[in-house]
C-alpha positions as CSV (number, residue, x, y, z in Angstrom):
1,X,159.8,-176.2,45.5
2,X,163.1,-177.0,43.7
3,X,161.9,-180.6,42.9
4,X,158.7,-179.3,41.3
5,X,160.7,-177.0,39.0
6,X,163.2,-179.8,38.1
7,X,160.1,-182.1,37.2
8,X,158.3,-179.4,35.1
9,X,161.3,-178.7,33.0
10,X,161.1,-179.3,29.3
11,X,162.5,-182.9,28.7
12,X,165.5,-183.1,26.3
13,X,165.2,-184.7,22.8
14,X,166.9,-187.7,24.2
15,X,164.7,-188.3,27.1
16,X,161.7,-187.7,24.7
17,X,162.8,-190.5,22.4
18,X,163.4,-193.0,25.2
19,X,160.1,-192.3,27.4
20,X,157.9,-191.8,24.2
21,X,159.5,-194.9,22.4
22,X,160.2,-193.0,19.4
23,X,162.3,-196.0,18.0
24,X,160.0,-198.8,16.9
25,X,160.3,-201.7,19.1
26,X,161.1,-204.2,16.3
27,X,163.8,-202.0,15.0
28,X,165.3,-201.7,18.4
29,X,165.6,-205.5,18.9
30,X,167.3,-205.8,15.5
31,X,169.7,-202.9,16.3
32,X,170.3,-204.4,19.9
33,X,171.1,-207.9,18.5
34,X,173.5,-206.4,15.9
35,X,175.6,-204.3,18.5
36,X,175.7,-207.5,20.7
37,X,177.0,-209.2,17.7
38,X,179.6,-206.3,17.1
39,X,180.5,-206.1,20.8
40,X,181.1,-209.9,21.1
41,X,182.7,-210.5,17.7
42,X,186.3,-210.6,18.8
43,X,185.9,-213.0,21.5
44,X,183.7,-215.3,19.2
45,X,186.2,-215.1,16.5
46,X,189.0,-216.2,19.0
47,X,186.8,-218.9,20.2
48,X,185.9,-220.4,16.6
49,X,189.5,-220.0,15.6
50,X,190.6,-222.1,18.6
51,X,187.8,-224.7,17.9
52,X,189.0,-224.9,14.4
53,X,192.9,-225.1,15.4
54,X,192.1,-228.0,17.8
55,X,189.3,-230.0,16.0
56,X,189.9,-232.2,13.2
57,X,187.2,-231.0,10.9
58,X,186.8,-231.3,6.9
59,X,187.3,-228.4,4.6
60,X,183.6,-227.6,4.3
61,X,183.1,-227.3,8.1
62,X,186.6,-225.4,8.3
63,X,185.2,-222.8,5.5
64,X,181.8,-222.4,7.0
65,X,183.1,-221.8,10.7
66,X,186.1,-219.9,9.4
67,X,183.9,-217.5,7.6
68,X,183.9,-213.9,9.4
69,X,180.2,-213.5,8.9
70,X,179.5,-216.7,11.1
71,X,181.5,-215.2,13.7
72,X,179.8,-212.0,13.8
73,X,176.1,-213.5,13.7
74,X,176.7,-216.2,16.4
75,X,178.6,-213.5,18.7
76,X,175.1,-212.2,19.7
77,X,173.2,-215.3,20.5
78,X,174.6,-216.3,23.7
79,X,174.6,-212.7,25.1
80,X,171.2,-212.3,23.8
81,X,170.1,-215.2,25.7
82,X,171.9,-214.3,28.9
83,X,170.7,-210.6,28.8
84,X,167.2,-211.9,28.5
85,X,167.4,-214.1,31.7
86,X,169.2,-211.3,33.6
87,X,166.4,-208.7,32.6
88,X,163.5,-210.9,33.7
89,X,165.4,-211.3,37.1
90,X,166.5,-207.6,37.4
91,X,162.8,-206.5,36.6
92,X,161.2,-209.1,38.8
93,X,160.8,-207.0,41.8
94,X,159.0,-204.3,39.7
95,X,156.7,-206.8,38.2
96,X,155.8,-208.3,41.6
97,X,154.9,-204.5,42.8
98,X,152.7,-204.2,39.8
99,X,154.8,-201.3,38.4
100,X,153.1,-200.3,35.0
101,X,156.3,-199.0,33.3
102,X,158.3,-202.4,33.4
103,X,158.1,-202.6,29.6
104,X,159.4,-198.8,29.4
105,X,162.2,-199.8,31.7
106,X,163.2,-202.9,29.7
107,X,162.9,-200.6,26.5
108,X,165.3,-197.9,27.9
109,X,167.7,-200.7,29.3
110,X,167.9,-202.1,26.0
111,X,169.0,-198.8,24.6
112,X,171.6,-198.0,27.2
113,X,173.1,-201.7,27.3
114,X,173.1,-201.6,23.4
115,X,175.0,-198.4,23.3
116,X,177.3,-199.8,25.9
117,X,178.0,-202.8,23.8
118,X,178.6,-200.5,20.9
119,X,181.2,-198.6,22.7
120,X,182.9,-201.7,23.9
121,X,182.8,-203.2,20.3
122,X,184.5,-200.0,19.1
123,X,187.2,-200.6,21.8
124,X,187.9,-204.3,20.8
125,X,189.2,-202.7,17.4
126,X,192.2,-202.0,19.4
127,X,192.8,-205.8,20.0
128,X,193.4,-206.3,16.3
129,X,196.9,-204.5,16.3
130,X,197.4,-205.2,20.0
131,X,196.1,-208.8,20.8
132,X,197.5,-208.8,24.4
133,X,195.0,-206.1,25.4
134,X,192.3,-208.6,25.0
135,X,193.5,-210.5,27.9
136,X,192.5,-207.8,30.3
137,X,189.9,-206.0,28.0
138,X,187.4,-209.1,27.9
139,X,187.0,-208.8,31.6
140,X,188.2,-205.4,32.9
141,X,187.4,-203.1,29.9
142,X,184.0,-204.8,29.1
143,X,183.1,-204.4,32.8
144,X,184.0,-200.8,32.9
145,X,182.6,-199.8,29.6
146,X,179.4,-201.4,29.6
147,X,179.0,-201.0,33.5
148,X,179.1,-197.1,32.9
149,X,176.1,-197.3,30.6
150,X,174.2,-199.6,32.7
151,X,174.6,-197.0,35.7
152,X,173.6,-194.2,33.2
153,X,170.5,-196.2,32.6
154,X,169.7,-196.5,36.3
155,X,170.3,-192.7,36.9
156,X,168.0,-191.9,33.8
157,X,165.3,-194.0,35.3
158,X,165.6,-192.7,38.7
159,X,165.4,-189.0,37.3
160,X,162.7,-189.4,34.7
161,X,160.1,-191.9,36.0
162,X,161.0,-193.9,39.0
163,X,159.3,-192.7,42.5
164,X,162.1,-192.0,44.9
165,X,161.0,-194.8,47.3
166,X,161.8,-197.3,44.5
167,X,165.1,-196.0,43.9
168,X,167.2,-198.2,46.1
169,X,165.4,-201.2,44.6
170,X,166.1,-200.0,40.9
171,X,170.0,-199.7,41.6
172,X,169.9,-203.1,43.5
173,X,168.2,-204.6,40.5
174,X,170.3,-203.1,38.0
175,X,173.5,-204.2,39.9
176,X,172.1,-207.7,39.8
177,X,171.5,-207.7,36.1
178,X,175.0,-206.3,35.4
179,X,176.7,-208.5,37.7
180,X,175.1,-211.7,36.2
181,X,176.0,-210.7,32.6
182,X,179.6,-209.8,33.5
183,X,180.0,-213.0,35.5
184,X,179.1,-215.0,32.6
185,X,181.5,-213.1,30.3
186,X,184.5,-213.5,32.9
187,X,183.7,-217.3,33.1
188,X,183.7,-217.5,29.4
189,X,186.8,-215.3,29.0
190,X,188.6,-217.3,31.8
191,X,187.8,-220.7,29.9
192,X,189.2,-219.3,26.6
193,X,192.3,-218.1,28.4
194,X,192.8,-221.3,30.1
195,X,192.3,-223.2,26.9
196,X,194.5,-220.9,25.1
197,X,197.4,-221.9,27.5
198,X,196.9,-225.6,27.6
């Protein structure tokens, strides 16, 4: 009886926006790319600066690569590709089961993961006055901040639309997607750290 009352409660505005896809898909994709750029800007900026310092490029290449706008726009490319691969793998079990709301799940995940990247991007602003924070922040802080939003996404799905029998599979899938994404960032950051020490 309690479960029935919870299910029939009026959904919040946030739940309504996500479940009814009030944000147009095209706009959501553009916003998602921009927050990925913002969230990964500091790491890309550091990589480009290292590339310029170690390479023997002419002044035109240096001027193009050294441009802050180039760092911002390229910062979202690799994360977007990694996200797409991880998303396909994570939602694979639901596709195989013929789950009708996979596209809805992907829509919601994009929102939560995007907000997580936005939160992490705001945190990276601390790296500008305190650069040593980035050594730990690029791995530990990213994992914790974005991980919270991935967990909130899984909880949102479990509460709003996922049948109870699929809940363990849902959390397993979201753990896979998040560990894959974070694993790529850890490898990338470790390579940058090693290159910086050499």
